[in-house]
C-alpha positions as CSV (number, residue, x, y, z in Angstrom):
1,M,22.8,-4.8,64.3
2,P,23.2,-2.4,61.3
3,A,21.4,0.9,61.6
4,H,18.5,1.5,59.2
5,R,19.1,4.4,56.9
6,T,16.2,6.6,56.0
7,S,16.5,8.4,52.7
8,R,14.3,11.2,51.4
9,A,12.7,10.5,48.0
10,R,14.7,12.2,45.3
11,T,13.0,15.0,43.4
12,V,12.6,14.1,39.7
13,L,13.9,17.1,38.0
14,T,13.1,17.9,34.3
15,P,13.4,21.1,32.3
16,G,9.6,21.4,32.6
17,S,9.5,21.1,36.4
18,I,12.3,23.7,36.6
19,L,10.2,26.1,34.5
20,D,7.2,25.4,36.7
21,G,9.2,26.3,39.7
22,A,10.6,29.4,38.1
23,L,7.1,30.6,37.3
24,V,6.1,30.2,40.9
25,V,9.1,32.2,42.1
26,V,8.6,34.9,39.4
27,H,4.9,35.2,40.3
28,R,5.7,35.5,44.0
29,E,8.8,37.7,44.0
30,G,9.1,39.1,40.5
31,V,11.9,38.6,37.9
32,A,14.4,40.4,40.2
33,G,13.7,37.8,42.9
34,L,14.5,34.8,40.8
35,S,18.0,33.3,41.3
36,I,19.3,29.8,40.8
37,R,19.7,29.4,44.5
38,K,16.1,30.4,45.2
39,L,14.8,28.3,42.4
40,A,16.8,25.3,43.7
41,A,15.3,25.8,47.2
42,E,11.8,26.0,45.7
43,L,12.4,22.7,43.9
44,D,14.1,21.1,46.9
45,V,17.3,20.3,44.9
46,T,20.8,21.6,44.7
47,P,21.8,24.5,42.4
48,M,24.0,22.2,40.4
49,A,20.9,20.0,39.6
50,V,19.4,23.1,38.0
51,Y,22.5,23.9,36.1
52,Y,22.5,20.4,34.7
53,H,19.4,21.4,32.6
54,F,20.0,25.2,32.1
55,V,23.3,27.0,31.7
56,N,22.2,30.2,33.5
57,K,19.3,32.3,34.8
58,D,18.7,33.9,31.4
59,S,18.2,30.6,29.7
60,I,15.6,29.8,32.4
61,L,13.8,33.1,31.9
62,L,13.8,32.5,28.1
63,G,12.3,29.1,28.7
64,V,9.6,30.7,31.0
65,I,8.8,33.2,28.2
66,D,8.5,30.4,25.6
67,R,6.3,28.3,28.0
68,V,3.9,31.2,28.7
69,V,3.7,32.5,25.1
70,G,3.1,29.0,23.9
71,E,0.4,28.2,26.4
72,A,-1.3,31.6,25.9
73,A,-1.6,31.0,22.2
74,V,-2.3,34.7,21.7
75,T,-2.8,34.4,17.9
76,A,-5.2,31.4,18.2
77,H,-8.3,33.6,18.6
78,G,-10.0,32.6,15.4
79,V,-9.9,36.0,13.6
80,P,-8.5,35.6,10.1
81,R,-5.3,37.5,9.3
82,S,-7.1,39.0,6.2
83,C,-9.0,41.1,8.8
84,E,-5.9,42.9,9.8
85,H,-7.3,45.5,12.2
86,E,-9.5,43.0,14.1
87,W,-6.6,40.4,14.1
88,L,-4.2,42.9,15.7
89,L,-6.9,43.9,18.3
90,A,-7.6,40.3,19.2
91,T,-3.9,39.4,19.4
92,F,-2.8,42.2,21.6
93,R,-5.9,42.0,23.8
94,S,-4.9,38.3,24.4
95,M,-1.4,39.4,25.3
96,Y,-2.7,42.0,27.7
97,D,-5.0,39.4,29.4
98,T,-2.1,37.0,29.7
99,L,0.1,39.7,31.4
100,L,-2.6,40.4,33.9
101,V,-2.7,36.7,34.9
102,Q,1.1,36.5,34.9
103,P,2.2,40.1,36.0
104,G,5.7,38.9,36.8
105,L,6.2,38.6,33.0
106,I,5.8,42.3,32.4
107,S,9.3,43.2,33.5
108,L,10.6,40.0,32.0
109,L,9.4,40.9,28.5
110,A,10.8,44.4,28.8
111,Q,14.3,42.9,29.2
112,S,16.5,42.0,26.2
113,I,17.4,38.4,26.9
114,G,16.6,37.0,23.5
115,V,13.6,35.8,21.5
116,S,12.2,32.3,22.3
117,P,10.8,30.0,19.5
118,N,7.2,30.7,20.4
119,A,7.7,34.4,20.7
120,R,9.5,34.4,17.4
121,A,6.5,32.7,15.8
122,V,4.2,35.4,17.2
123,L,6.5,38.2,16.1
124,G,6.6,36.8,12.5
125,Q,2.8,36.7,12.3
126,V,2.4,40.3,13.7
127,L,5.1,41.6,11.3
128,G,3.3,39.9,8.4
129,V,-0.1,41.5,9.3
130,L,1.5,44.9,9.8
131,Q,3.0,44.6,6.3
132,Q,-0.4,43.7,4.9
133,I,-1.7,47.2,6.1
134,G,1.1,48.9,4.1
135,L,4.1,49.1,6.4
136,D,7.5,48.3,5.0
137,A,9.8,45.9,6.8
138,P,11.4,48.6,9.1
139,G,8.1,50.2,9.7
140,S,6.5,46.9,10.7
141,I,9.3,46.4,13.3
142,R,8.6,49.9,14.7
143,G,4.9,49.1,14.7
144,F,5.5,45.9,16.6
145,H,7.6,47.8,19.2
146,A,4.8,50.4,19.5
147,L,2.1,47.8,20.1
148,M,4.2,45.9,22.6
149,S,5.3,49.0,24.5
150,Y,1.7,50.1,24.8
151,T,0.5,46.6,25.9
152,L,3.2,46.2,28.5
153,G,2.7,49.7,29.8
154,A,-1.1,49.3,30.0
155,A,-0.8,46.0,31.8
156,S,1.8,47.4,34.2
157,L,-0.6,50.4,35.0
158,R,-3.5,48.0,35.6
159,V,-1.5,45.9,38.0
160,Q,-0.1,48.9,39.9
161,V,-3.5,50.5,40.3
162,H,-5.0,47.2,41.5
163,D,-2.2,46.7,44.0
164,Q,-2.4,50.3,45.3
165,A,-6.2,50.1,45.6
166,S,-5.9,46.9,47.5
167,A,-3.4,48.4,49.9
168,Q,-5.3,51.7,50.2
169,P,-9.0,51.0,49.8
170,E,-9.8,54.6,50.5
171,L,-8.2,55.4,47.1
172,S,-10.1,52.8,45.2
173,E,-12.8,55.1,43.9
174,E,-10.2,57.6,42.7
175,L,-7.9,55.0,41.0
176,T,-10.4,52.6,39.4
177,P,-11.5,55.0,36.6
178,L,-7.9,55.0,35.4
179,V,-8.2,51.4,34.3
180,R,-11.9,51.1,33.4
181,G,-12.8,48.1,31.4
182,D,-12.4,49.6,27.9
183,F,-9.4,51.8,28.5
184,F,-7.0,49.3,27.0
185,E,-9.0,48.9,23.8
186,D,-9.4,52.7,23.4
187,G,-5.6,53.2,23.6
188,L,-5.0,50.2,21.3
189,E,-7.3,51.7,18.7
190,V,-5.3,54.9,18.8
191,V,-2.1,53.1,18.2
192,L,-3.5,51.0,15.4
193,S,-5.1,54.0,13.7
194,G,-1.7,55.7,13.8
195,L,0.0,52.7,12.2
196,R,-2.7,52.5,9.5
197,V,-2.1,56.1,8.6
198,S,1.6,55.5,8.6
199,G,1.1,52.5,6.2
200,A,-1.1,54.5,3.9
201,T,1.4,57.4,3.6
202,P,3.6,57.0,0.5
């Protein structure tokens, strides 16, 4: 009598499900903890199955960035671009809030692995608004880097303070004032004021 074979249901793998798995790994272990082998184990597939959809780790990370930036819709806050100052405040506040929810992306965005389509769309809008306040093309690029650097740094500080306060509750009272509710907006106002002065200078 022939033996009955039992087979495990095959995982349906798509680019979207791979990015979902990559987000889980990045959130749990950080960008440095993501590898094709770990991602395959998370998805219960072979590494070659992942490579069928993505050529390497960087292409997956770029896809993760594109997914998160697209879902965050950081420029869809309703402030018209004609109100440049308020538009920039709302956009980078939205970026900051997104980074706090997905802290694994902080180090990812600091790396130079390319610009995804959704990130390129945001970049184009920000550069356009910066040029509206008087910055030339090179100046708007420098302004974007200044705003992104500040936002990434502020989010990183907030996450580190939260983690340290959680690990050492006795330090909570000392650390919490460093990231009080309005600290991000205060610093962002300083950066934007500097950019406006730069744009107004002939």
